[in-house]
Every structure is written in C-alpha cells, then in structure tokens.
PAZAPA-4460 file (N, C-alpha, C; in steps of 0.05 Angstrom, whole numbers, plus 32768, in hexadecimal, padded with zeros to 4 digits):
% residues 87
    n_x    n_y    n_z   ca_x   ca_y   ca_z    c_x    c_y    c_z   seq   type   mol
   7EBF   7FFD   7FFE   7ED6   7FF8   7FED   7EE2   8013   7FE3     1      M     A
   7EFC   8014   7FE4   7F0A   802D   7FDC   7F07   8031   7FBE     2      V     A
   7EFF   8049   7FB7   7EFD   8050   7F9A   7F0C   8069   7F93     3      Q     A
   7F17   8077   7FA7   7F26   808F   7FA1   7F42   808B   7FAA     4      E     A
   7F55   8091   7F99   7F71   808F   7F9F   7F7D   80AB   7F9D     5      F     A
   7F88   80B4   7FB3   7F91   80D0   7FB5   7FAF   80D0   7FB7     6      L     A
   7FBC   80DD   7FA4   7FD9   80DD   7FA3   7FE3   80F3   7FB6     7      K     A
   7FF7   80EC   7FC5   8005   80FF   7FD7   8022   8100   7FCE     8      V     A
   802D   8118   7FCC   8048   811B   7FC3   805C   8121   7FDA     9      E     A
   8051   812A   7FF0   8062   8131   8007   8063   811A   801B    10      D     A
   807B   8110   8021   807E   80F9   8034   8072   80FF   8050    11      P     A
   8073   8118   8059   8068   811E   8073   804A   811D   8073    12      E     A
   803D   8125   805E   8020   8123   805B   8018   8106   805B    13      T     A
   8027   80F5   804B   8020   80D9   804B   8024   80CC   8066    14      F     A
   8038   80D4   8075   803C   80C9   8090   8024   80D0   80A2    15      R     A
   801A   80E8   80A0   8003   80EF   80B0   7FEB   80DD   80AB    16      L     A
   7FE6   80D7   8091   7FD0   80C5   808A   7FD6   80A9   8093    17      V     A
   7FEF   80A0   808E   7FF7   8084   8094   7FF5   807F   80B2    18      A     A
   7FFA   8092   80C3   7FF9   808E   80E0   7FDC   8089   80E8    19      E     A
   7FC8   8092   80D9   7FAC   808D   80E0   7FA2   8073   80D4    20      Q     A
   7FB1   8067   80C3   7FA9   804E   80B6   7FB4   8036   80C5    21      S     A
   7FA5   8020   80C7   7FB0   8009   80D6   7FC8   7FFC   80C9    22      P     A
   7FCA   7FFE   80AF   7FE1   7FF3   80A1   7FE7   8003   8087    23      L     A
   7FFF   8000   807D   8008   800D   8065   8010   7FF7   8051    24      V     A
   8005   7FF8   8039   800A   7FE4   8025   8021   7FEE   8013    25      I     A
   8035   7FDC   8010   804B   7FE3   7FFE   804A   7FD1   7FE6    26      R     A
   8047   7FDE   7FCF   8048   7FD0   7FB5   8059   7FE2   7FA4    27      R     A
   8073   7FDC   7FA3   8086   7FEE   7F95   807C   7FF7   7F7A    28      D     A
   807F   8010   7F75   808C   8025   7F83   807A   8036   7F95    29      P     A
   8063   802A   7F9E   804F   803A   7FAD   804C   8031   7FCA    30      Y     A
   8044   8043   7FDB   8039   803D   7FF5   801C   8047   7FF5    31      L     A
   800B   8037   8001   7FEE   803D   8003   7FE5   803E   8021    32      F     A
   7FD5   8051   8028   7FC9   8052   8043   7FAC   805A   8040    33      A     A
   7F9B   804A   804C   7F7E   8050   804A   7F76   8062   8062    34      Q     A
   7F67   8077   805C   7F5C   8088   8070   7F3F   808C   8069    35      Y     A
   7F2D   8081   807A   7F11   807F   8074   7F0D   8073   8058    36      F     A
   7EFF   8081   8046   7EF9   8075   802C   7F0E   807C   8017    37      S     A
   7F22   808B   801E   7F37   8093   800B   7F50   8083   800E    38      G     A
   7F5D   807C   7FF8   7F76   806E   7FF9   7F8B   8082   7FF0    39      M     A
   7F9C   808A   8002   7FB2   809D   7FFC   7FCA   808D   7FF4    40      F     A
   7FD9   8098   7FE0   7FF1   808A   7FD7   8007   809E   7FD1    41      F     A
   801F   8094   7FD3   8037   80A4   7FCC   8049   8093   7FBA    42      I     A
   8054   809F   7FA6   8066   8091   7F93   8083   8094   7F9E    43      D     A
   808E   807E   7FA8   80A9   807F   7FB3   80BE   8086   7F9F    44      L     A
   80B9   8080   7F86   80CD   8087   7F71   80D0   80A5   7F6D    45      A     A
   80BD   80B4   7F76   80BF   80D1   7F73   80CC   80DF   7F8B    46      E     A
   80D3   80CF   7F9F   80DF   80DA   7FB8   80FE   80D6   7FB7    47      L     A
   810B   80E6   7FC7   8128   80E2   7FCB   812C   80CA   7FDD    48      R     A
   8143   80BD   7FDA   8149   80A5   7FE9   8147   80A9   8007    49      Q     A
   814F   80C0   8011   814D   80C6   802D   8130   80C7   8037    50      E     A
   811F   80D2   8026   8102   80D4   802D   80F6   80B8   802E    51      E     A
   80FD   80A7   801C   80F3   808C   801B   80FB   807D   8035    52      V     A
   8115   807F   803B   811F   8072   8053   8111   807C   806D    53      K     A
   810C   8096   806E   80FF   80A2   8085   80E2   8097   8087    54      K     A
   80D4   8096   8071   80B9   808B   8071   80B9   806E   807B    55      L     A
   80CB   805E   8070   80CC   8042   8078   80D2   803F   8096    56      F     A
   80E4   8050   80A0   80EB   8050   80BC   80D3   8057   80CE    57      R     A
   80C5   806C   80C6   80AE   8075   80D6   8097   8062   80D5    58      M     A
   8093   8054   80BF   807C   8043   80BB   8082   8025   80BC    59      L     A
   809A   801D   80C5   80A3   8002   80C3   8090   7FEE   80D0    60      R     A
   8082   7FF5   80E5   8070   7FE3   80F3   8054   7FE1   80E5    61      N     A
   8050   7FF0   80D1   8036   7FF0   80C3   8038   7FE6   80A6    62      K     A
   804F   7FE5   809B   8052   7FDF   807E   8051   7FC1   8079    63      I     A
   803F   7FBA   8066   803F   7F9E   805D   8045   7F9F   803F    64      I     A
   8057   7F8D   8037   8060   7F8B   801C   804D   7F79   800C    65      M     A
   8042   7F82   7FF6   8031   7F73   7FE5   8041   7F6A   7FCD    66      V     A
   8043   7F50   7FC9   8053   7F45   7FB3   8042   7F42   7F9A    67      K     A
   8029   7F38   7F9E   8018   7F33   7F87   7FFB   7F3B   7F8E    68      K     A
   7FED   7F44   7F7A   7FD1   7F4B   7F7E   7FC0   7F39   7F6C    69      I     A
   7FAC   7F2C   7F78   7F9A   7F1B   7F69   7F7E   7F26   7F6D    70      V     A
   7F70   7F2B   7F57   7F55   7F35   7F58   7F42   7F1D   7F55    71      K     A
   7F31   7F1A   7F69   7F1E   7F03   7F6A   7F04   7F0B   7F76    72      A     A
   7EEF   7EFF   7F6D   7ED4   7F06   7F77   7ECC   7EF5   7F90    73      S     A
   7EDA   7EDF   7F95   7ED4   7ECE   7FAC   7EED   7EBE   7FB3    74      S     A
   7EEB   7EAF   7FC9   7F02   7E9F   7FD2   7F07   7E89   7FBD    75      I     A
   7EF1   7E7C   7FB3   7EF5   7E67   7F9F   7F01   7E72   7F85    76      S     A
   7EF9   7E8A   7F7D   7F05   7E97   7F66   7F22   7E9C   7F6B    77      D     A
   7F29   7EA5   7F82   7F45   7EAA   7F8A   7F55   7E90   7F88    78      F     A
   7F4A   7E7B   7F94   7F58   7E61   7F94   7F5C   7E56   7F78    79      L     A
   7F48   7E5A   7F67   7F4B   7E51   7F4B   7F61   7E62   7F3C    80      N     A
   7F62   7E7B   7F42   7F76   7E8C   7F35   7F92   7E88   7F3F    81      K     A
   7F95   7E7E   7F57   7FAF   7E7A   7F62   7FB7   7E5D   7F64    82      T     A
   7FA8   7E4C   7F58   7FAD   7E2F   7F5A   7FC9   7E27   7F51    83      K     A
   7FD3   7E35   7F3D   7FEE   7E2E   7F33   8004   7E34   7F47    84      E     A
   7FFE   7E45   7F5B   8013   7E4C   7F6F   8012   7E3A   7F87    85      F     A
   7FFD   7E2A   7F89   7FFA   7E18   7FA0   8005   7DFC   7F9A    86      M     A
   800F   7DF0   7FAE   801A   7DD5   7FAB   8006   7DC0   7FB5    87      V     A
***
C-alpha cells in the first residue's frame, strides 16, 4: 500500500512518471500516478492552463476521473457506507 506521496511541480517530470504507471488518477485539482511504492502527484491549480491541457492530451488514455472516495475496510463495510446511493 502506498504510504509516500511525492509532489512534482514540473509537468514534464510528472509525464515521465505517469507514462510508467498503468493509469493516472484525477481528483481535482490533482493528478496521481503510482510508480512502484511511491505515489507521485501534481497540483493542476499551480500550472498554467496550457500546461494542464498538454498533460491531459498526453495522458488522455490513462486518466480516470474519481468523483468520490469512500474509505472502507471490506466490501460489506463499503456497501453499508454507500447504501444511501444505491437504489
């Protein structure tokens, strides 16, 4: 399990890491890419709009958008916590 989060400020450096990761997690304003036991992240709010667009273009096939995060210890715990969202 990832325990170290490493901030990257340069979009090109983040791209190098993200290319080695099977997917990139987007939870605004951040992008996350796991590389071995480290989770690298970049704060999109600190970048220029052109840099953000370039990153999205380069990584479009790897980015998954995360809308909500639920912390649970098991599947049943998850189901209990999200019961209100299920029909």
